[in-house]
C-alpha positions, 0 to 999 in steps of 0.5 A, a space after each residue: 163463315 157468314 157472320 150475319 148468319 152466326 149473329 142470327 143463330 145467336 139471336 134464335 138461341 137467345 130468343 128460345 132461352 128467354 122464352 123458357 126463362 119466362 115459362 120457368 118464372 110463371 111456374 114459380 109465380 114470378 112476373 119476370 118476362 111476363 110480357 115476353 111472348 115471342 121467344 118460340 119464334 126463335 125455332 122458326 128462325 132456326 128452320 129458315 137458317 137451316 134451309 139457307 145454310 144447306 143451300 150454301 153448303 152444297 153450292 160450295 162442293 158436290 156431295 153424295 147423298 151418303 156423305 151429306 147425310 153422314 155429315 149431318 148425323 155427325 154434326 147433330 147427333 153426338 151432342 144430342 145423344 150425350 145430352 140425352 144420356 145425361 137426361 136419362 140418368 136424371 130421369 132414372 133417379 128422379 123422373 119428375 125432374 125431366 119434363 116437369 111441365 107434364 106429359 109422358 116421356 118416351 125413351 124410344 123417341 128420345 134416342 131415335 127422334 121419331 115423333 110418337 106424340 110423347 115427350 123427349 128426355 131433352 124436349 128441345 130435341 123435337 126440332 131435330 126431327 124436323 131438321 132430319 126429315 128436311 135433310 133427307 128430302 134435300 139430300 134425295 135431290 142431290 142427284 138432280 144436278 143444279 142447286 136450283 133444281 134441287 131447291 125446286 124439287 125439295 120445295 115441291 115435296 115439302 109443300 105437298 106435305 104441308 098441303 096434305 096436312 092442311 087438307 086432311 089435318 091428321 091427328 095421328 102424331 107421326 102423320 101430323 108431324 110428317 104434314 106439319 106446316 112448319 116444313 114450309 119454313 125450310 122452303 122459305 130459307 131455301 128461297 131466301 138463298 136463291 133470292 139473295 144470290 140473285 139480288 144485291 140488296 142495298 143497305 137501305 132495303 136490308 134495313 127496311 126488311 129488318 125493321 119490318 120483321 122487328 115491327 111485326 114481332 113487337 106488334 104480336 108481342 104487345 097485341 097477341 100472336 096472330 092466329 090463322 090457318 097457317 099457324 106460326 108459319 105466318 105469325 112467326 115465319 114471316 117476320 123471322 124471314 124478313 128479319 133474316 133477309 134484312 140481316 143477311 142482306 147487311 152481310 157486306 156491312 156487318 163483315 167489315 165494320 167492328 161494333 160493340 158485341 160483334 165478337 160475343 155475338 159470333 161466339 154465341 152463334 158458334 155455340 148456339 146449338 150447344 146453348 139450345 140443347 144445354 140450357 134446360 139443364 141450367 134453368 131449373 137449378 137456377 130457379 130452385 136456388 132463387 126460390 130457396 133464397 126467396 128471390 123469385 120476385 126479383 125480376 131482374 135477378 130471375 132473368 139475369 142469373 138463369 140467362 148468364 148460367 145458360 150462356 156460360 154452360 152453352 159456351 162450355 159445352 161448345 168448347 169442351 164437347 161439341 168442338 172436340 167431337 166435330 174435330 174428331 169426325 173431321 180428322 177421321 174424314 181426312 184420314 179416310 180420304 187419304 187412305 187408298 183403301 177407301 177408294 
């Protein structure tokens, strides 16, 4: 386990949760987190982490394309489908409670993750469409031999997609997705892996990179998100890449030194996927309770209660759903590997 990456996962999930709390507060005319505008950049951090981790995982052992994709499906889809099934039950009874911010919901897209321009039952799942297309492209080059070639070829394909999007700017939803600039963030994660494998950053350099990333985030939070043709790849991707590289560069220090909150951060990193998918189910009930008791103007309570409940629910989902499902598939893989009938 790379402890620094687990901490980054926790940070990414918390950033998204806090942003959604801010959005919920706005719906209820509360000023809670009204000065917080950079939470969505947690998604950019998740994409960078994915690029890095796929390189790390495939550097440790050789995997066939089939096995790689199967592992990704088993890791991502079961929890997502369980949460989607729960959202579907709510949707069938009270459609207005799902995607309350508006927009048409597609049950087809919700189960297949094929972007059609419509919302998903669990809208956070939109990022999984990007993840799986990246996995497919990355897996397609497992046959080229070295990890370096795999990264180079994957990056070329992803960058070609991005350039096509920048040039033609398609408006059809599926084509727009296939050429989205956000795919460049997977490239930055892969290149960060190559860089960190070849360059041993000093603690001072790592800290400076971390500080630079944080400064860019704080400046944008205060003065507004930087607008450019590159979109959030520049405004969110660059500061998150600096922050990512700085924290991973501090891995030798982080792994050895005990500091307050370290165990909690690792726990939250482990549960980050569950937290990311589960938290929308907790924010609305919390907001309704606060509204019922006329507490929406209590800014501290409007932040702390939904955040506490979301984190608790995320950890519970990780412990009682995600972990058991992962253990089931792991045991199944071990059994299959031990069977002479599997070849």
